[in-house]
C-alpha positions as CSV (number, residue, x, y, z in Angstrom):
1,M,0.0,0.0,0.0
2,R,2.0,2.9,-1.4
3,F,1.9,6.3,0.3
4,F,5.5,7.2,-0.7
5,S,4.9,9.6,-3.5
6,D,2.2,10.7,-6.0
7,N,4.9,10.5,-8.6
8,A,4.2,6.8,-8.7
9,A,0.5,7.2,-9.3
10,S,-1.1,5.7,-12.4
11,V,-2.0,7.8,-15.5
12,H,-5.7,8.8,-15.7
13,P,-7.5,6.8,-18.5
14,A,-8.7,10.0,-20.1
15,V,-5.0,11.0,-20.6
16,L,-4.2,7.7,-22.1
17,N,-7.2,8.0,-24.4
18,A,-6.1,11.5,-25.5
19,I,-2.6,10.2,-26.3
20,A,-4.1,7.5,-28.4
21,R,-6.3,10.0,-30.3
22,A,-3.2,12.1,-31.0
23,N,-1.4,9.1,-32.5
24,R,-1.7,10.3,-36.1
25,V,0.5,12.3,-38.5
26,D,0.7,16.0,-37.7
27,T,3.2,18.8,-37.7
28,A,6.3,18.3,-35.7
29,Y,7.5,20.0,-32.5
30,D,4.8,22.5,-31.3
31,G,3.2,23.3,-34.6
32,D,0.5,20.7,-34.3
33,A,-3.2,21.6,-33.7
34,L,-3.1,20.4,-30.1
35,S,-0.1,22.4,-29.1
36,Q,-1.4,25.4,-30.9
37,S,-4.7,25.2,-28.8
38,L,-2.9,25.3,-25.4
39,D,-2.7,29.1,-25.2
40,A,-6.5,29.4,-25.6
41,A,-7.3,26.6,-23.2
42,F,-5.2,27.9,-20.4
43,S,-6.2,31.5,-21.1
44,D,-9.8,30.5,-20.5
45,L,-8.7,28.8,-17.2
46,F,-6.8,31.8,-16.0
47,E,-9.2,34.5,-17.3
48,T,-6.4,36.3,-19.2
49,E,-4.2,35.8,-22.2
50,V,-1.3,33.5,-21.4
51,C,1.3,31.5,-23.2
52,A,1.3,27.8,-22.3
53,L,4.4,25.7,-23.1
54,W,4.6,22.0,-22.5
55,V,7.8,20.5,-21.0
56,A,8.6,17.0,-19.8
57,T,9.4,17.7,-16.1
58,G,8.6,20.0,-13.3
59,T,12.3,20.6,-12.8
60,A,12.5,21.9,-16.4
61,A,9.5,24.1,-16.0
62,N,10.9,25.7,-12.8
63,S,14.4,26.1,-14.1
64,L,13.5,27.5,-17.5
65,A,11.1,30.0,-15.9
66,L,13.6,31.2,-13.4
67,A,16.4,31.4,-16.0
68,A,14.2,33.9,-17.9
69,L,13.3,35.9,-14.8
70,C,16.8,36.1,-13.3
71,P,20.1,36.9,-15.0
72,P,23.1,34.6,-14.1
73,Y,24.8,37.3,-11.9
74,R,21.8,37.8,-9.6
75,G,19.8,35.7,-7.1
76,I,16.4,34.0,-6.6
77,V,14.8,34.2,-3.2
78,C,13.2,30.9,-2.1
79,H,12.5,29.0,1.1
80,R,15.4,27.0,2.4
81,D,13.2,23.9,2.2
82,A,12.0,24.6,-1.3
83,H,12.1,21.9,-3.9
84,I,14.2,24.1,-6.2
85,Q,16.8,24.2,-3.4
86,N,16.8,20.7,-2.1
87,D,15.5,18.4,-4.8
88,E,16.6,19.7,-8.2
89,A,20.3,19.0,-8.2
90,G,21.2,22.6,-8.9
91,A,19.1,22.7,-12.1
92,P,18.0,26.4,-11.5
93,E,21.6,27.4,-11.3
94,F,22.5,25.3,-14.3
95,Y,19.7,26.6,-16.6
96,S,20.2,30.2,-15.5
97,G,24.0,30.0,-16.1
98,G,24.8,30.7,-12.4
99,A,22.0,32.5,-10.7
100,R,22.3,31.9,-6.9
101,L,19.4,30.7,-4.7
102,L,19.0,33.0,-1.7
103,L,17.4,31.1,1.2
104,A,14.7,32.6,3.4
105,D,12.8,31.1,6.3
106,G,9.1,30.6,7.1
107,N,6.8,28.2,8.9
108,A,6.0,25.0,6.9
109,A,8.2,26.1,4.0
110,K,5.9,29.1,3.3
111,L,7.4,32.5,2.6
112,T,5.9,35.8,3.9
113,P,6.8,39.4,3.2
114,G,8.4,39.5,6.6
115,T,10.7,36.6,6.1
116,I,11.6,37.8,2.6
117,N,12.4,41.3,3.9
118,V,14.6,39.8,6.7
119,L,16.7,38.1,4.0
120,L,16.8,41.1,1.6
121,D,17.6,43.6,4.3
122,G,20.6,41.5,5.2
123,I,22.1,41.8,1.7
124,A,24.3,44.9,1.4
125,N,23.7,46.8,-1.7
126,D,27.2,46.6,-3.1
127,V,29.2,44.7,-5.7
128,H,30.4,42.2,-3.2
129,R,27.0,40.6,-2.6
130,T,24.6,38.7,-4.9
131,Q,21.6,41.0,-5.4
132,A,18.1,39.4,-5.7
133,A,16.2,39.6,-9.0
134,A,13.3,37.2,-8.4
135,I,11.2,35.4,-5.8
136,S,10.0,31.8,-6.1
137,I,7.2,30.4,-4.0
138,T,5.9,26.9,-3.9
139,N,2.1,26.2,-3.9
140,A,1.4,23.8,-2.2
141,T,4.6,24.0,-0.2
142,E,7.0,21.1,0.6
143,Y,5.0,20.7,3.8
144,G,1.6,20.6,2.1
145,Q,0.6,24.2,2.9
146,S,-1.5,26.2,0.4
147,Y,-1.2,29.9,-0.3
148,A,-4.4,31.9,-0.1
149,P,-4.7,34.7,-2.8
150,E,-4.1,37.4,-0.2
151,E,-0.9,35.7,0.9
152,V,0.4,35.6,-2.7
153,A,-0.8,39.2,-3.3
154,A,1.2,40.4,-0.3
155,I,4.4,38.8,-1.7
156,G,3.5,40.1,-5.2
157,A,3.2,43.6,-3.7
158,L,6.6,43.3,-2.0
159,A,8.2,42.0,-5.3
160,K,6.9,45.0,-7.1
161,T,8.1,47.4,-4.5
162,R,11.6,45.7,-4.5
163,G,11.8,45.5,-8.3
164,L,11.7,41.7,-8.2
165,R,10.1,39.1,-10.5
166,L,7.7,36.5,-9.1
167,H,7.6,32.8,-10.0
168,M,5.3,30.1,-8.6
169,D,6.3,26.4,-8.4
170,G,3.0,24.7,-8.8
171,A,4.0,21.0,-8.8
172,R,0.9,20.5,-6.6
173,F,-0.9,23.7,-7.8
174,A,-4.1,21.6,-8.4
175,N,-4.1,20.4,-4.8
176,A,-3.7,23.9,-3.5
177,I,-6.6,25.2,-5.6
178,A,-8.7,22.3,-4.6
179,H,-8.1,23.1,-0.9
180,T,-8.6,26.9,-1.0
181,G,-11.3,27.0,-3.6
182,A,-9.6,30.1,-5.0
183,A,-9.9,31.0,-8.7
184,P,-6.6,30.1,-10.4
185,A,-6.3,33.8,-11.6
186,D,-6.6,35.1,-8.1
187,V,-3.7,33.1,-6.7
188,T,-1.4,33.8,-9.7
189,W,-1.4,36.8,-12.1
190,R,-3.9,38.9,-10.2
191,S,-1.5,38.6,-7.2
192,G,1.6,39.4,-9.2
193,V,2.8,36.0,-10.4
194,E,4.6,36.3,-13.8
195,A,5.3,32.6,-14.5
196,L,3.8,29.4,-13.1
197,S,5.1,25.8,-13.3
198,F,1.7,24.0,-13.4
199,G,2.1,20.4,-12.4
200,F,0.1,17.6,-14.0
201,I,2.2,14.4,-13.7
202,K,1.6,13.9,-10.0
203,N,-2.1,14.5,-10.6
204,G,-3.0,12.0,-13.4
205,G,-0.7,13.0,-16.2
206,L,2.0,10.9,-17.8
207,S,4.9,13.0,-19.1
208,A,3.8,16.6,-19.5
209,E,3.9,19.7,-17.3
210,A,2.8,23.2,-18.2
211,L,4.9,26.3,-18.1
212,I,2.4,29.2,-17.9
213,L,3.6,32.7,-18.8
214,F,1.5,35.6,-17.7
215,D,4.1,38.1,-18.8
216,R,3.9,38.0,-22.6
217,S,7.4,39.6,-22.9
218,L,8.9,36.3,-21.7
219,V,7.3,34.2,-24.5
220,H,10.1,34.4,-27.2
221,E,12.9,33.9,-24.7
222,L,11.2,30.9,-23.1
223,R,10.6,29.3,-26.5
224,V,14.3,29.7,-27.3
225,R,15.4,28.4,-23.9
226,R,13.1,25.4,-24.1
227,K,14.7,24.4,-27.4
228,R,18.2,25.0,-26.2
229,A,17.5,23.0,-23.0
230,G,16.4,20.0,-25.1
231,H,12.8,20.2,-24.1
232,L,11.2,20.9,-27.5
233,S,9.9,17.4,-28.2
234,S,9.6,16.5,-31.9
235,K,6.2,14.9,-31.2
236,G,4.9,17.5,-28.8
237,R,1.3,16.7,-29.7
238,Y,1.4,13.8,-27.2
239,Q,2.3,16.2,-24.4
240,A,-0.3,18.8,-25.5
241,A,-2.9,16.0,-25.6
242,Q,-2.2,15.2,-22.0
243,L,-2.6,18.7,-20.8
244,L,-5.8,19.3,-22.7
245,A,-7.3,16.1,-21.4
246,M,-6.6,17.2,-17.8
247,L,-8.3,20.5,-18.4
248,D,-11.3,19.0,-20.0
249,D,-14.3,19.2,-17.6
250,D,-11.8,20.3,-14.9
251,L,-10.4,16.8,-14.5
252,W,-7.3,18.3,-12.9
253,L,-9.5,19.5,-10.0
254,T,-11.4,16.3,-9.8
255,T,-8.3,14.2,-9.3
256,A,-6.8,16.8,-6.9
257,R,-9.9,16.8,-4.8
258,A,-9.8,13.0,-4.5
259,A,-6.2,13.1,-3.3
260,N,-6.9,15.9,-0.9
261,A,-9.9,14.1,0.6
262,G,-7.7,11.1,1.4
263,A,-5.3,13.4,3.1
264,T,-8.0,15.0,5.2
265,Q,-9.2,11.5,6.3
266,L,-5.6,10.5,7.4
267,A,-5.1,13.8,9.1
268,A,-8.2,13.3,11.2
269,A,-7.0,9.8,12.1
270,A,-3.5,11.1,13.1
271,A,-4.7,14.3,14.7
272,G,-2.4,14.0,17.8
273,R,0.6,13.4,15.6
274,L,0.1,16.1,12.9
275,L,3.2,18.3,12.3
276,H,1.3,20.6,9.9
277,P,-2.4,21.0,8.8
278,A,-3.3,18.9,5.8
279,E,-3.9,21.5,3.1
280,A,-3.2,19.5,0.0
281,N,-2.5,15.7,-0.5
282,E,0.3,15.3,2.0
283,V,0.2,14.4,5.7
284,F,3.2,14.9,8.0
285,V,3.2,13.1,11.4
286,T,5.5,12.3,14.3
287,L,6.5,8.6,14.2
288,D,9.2,6.9,16.1
289,A,11.2,4.0,14.6
290,Y,9.2,1.3,16.3
291,Q,5.9,2.8,15.1
292,A,7.3,3.2,11.6
293,A,8.4,-0.4,11.6
294,A,4.9,-1.5,12.8
295,L,3.2,0.3,9.9
296,R,5.6,-1.1,7.4
297,A,5.0,-4.6,8.8
298,Q,1.3,-4.0,7.9
299,G,2.3,-3.3,4.3
300,F,2.4,0.5,4.3
301,D,5.1,2.3,2.2
302,F,5.9,5.9,3.1
303,Y,8.7,8.4,3.4
304,D,10.9,8.9,6.5
305,W,10.9,12.7,6.4
306,G,13.3,13.3,9.3
307,P,14.2,11.9,12.7
308,G,10.9,10.9,14.3
309,E,8.9,12.2,11.3
310,A,7.1,10.6,8.4
311,R,5.3,11.8,5.2
312,F,2.3,10.1,3.7
313,V,1.3,11.2,0.2
314,I,-2.2,10.3,-1.2
315,S,-2.4,9.9,-4.9
316,W,-5.4,10.7,-7.0
317,D,-6.0,7.0,-7.7
318,Q,-5.4,5.8,-4.1
319,P,-7.9,2.9,-3.4
320,Q,-10.3,3.9,-0.6
321,A,-9.6,0.6,1.1
322,E,-5.9,1.5,1.5
323,I,-6.8,4.9,2.9
324,D,-9.2,3.3,5.4
325,A,-6.6,0.8,6.4
326,L,-3.9,3.4,7.0
327,A,-6.3,5.6,9.0
328,A,-7.2,2.7,11.2
329,A,-3.5,1.8,11.6
330,L,-2.6,5.3,12.6
331,K,-5.4,5.4,15.2
332,N,-4.2,2.1,16.7
333,L,-0.5,3.1,17.1
């Protein structure tokens, strides 16, 4: 019973069917009809004109966006526990040609204007220090916390005041929207976000993530950077087909809600052990070595997050019987 990562989830049948329908001759790269329809489809979702580019991984989406927002001689403010800092093998630095990650603090890996200002105010404005050019926030965070529109807007206002660009890592953007009920526009461009890495693979996709550009001035550069980075797939229609299938009838929200509901159930069962509120599809609990061993002996697979801590991730396709079994096991520890 796997609660290790939603990266291991199955592909939604609607996505597989869309790939099969796309299996015909069409123009190469992103000139096909499906790829050409992405801008309109995502523009409808976000209630404004956007450019939507498919890429194969979230790491590529994050790193390409940040490379366009930050020159190689400046820095990107992010939380010290952010995925771009701890889990992308230096890809943002690589894609940007050397931009430095500037690490800020905040509860449950969530940045605030206060924690960002503490970092920025500590950087002397001289040639000896790396000056910030961008901010990157993660929604939902590495600890499963979701940003409300007003929280993003406060960071967006700070970014504007400081002359910084704003990026959102939305590997679990769907889960965050499902939790808050916010309009996607309200938590992104209306709050100052200029580029969004919109995750689909964890949420029912196969091999496609969306890089959403709200700042149209970035479009040409991102297209060039995507090609140079080796992410302009020759048969891009298969990636476009996946994204369009997830948007159809808000499938991306349906799958996210299913995963979030499982997390809510587990959080209730482990109420006394919760490290953070369950605001997406992840549950973090205190768990000693003996308790962890007891759960694994019952067939549960999960991630040892740190000493005495564990993370359970609920996938969109998690069988209800497995969620029920883990909830009961957590109650009985």
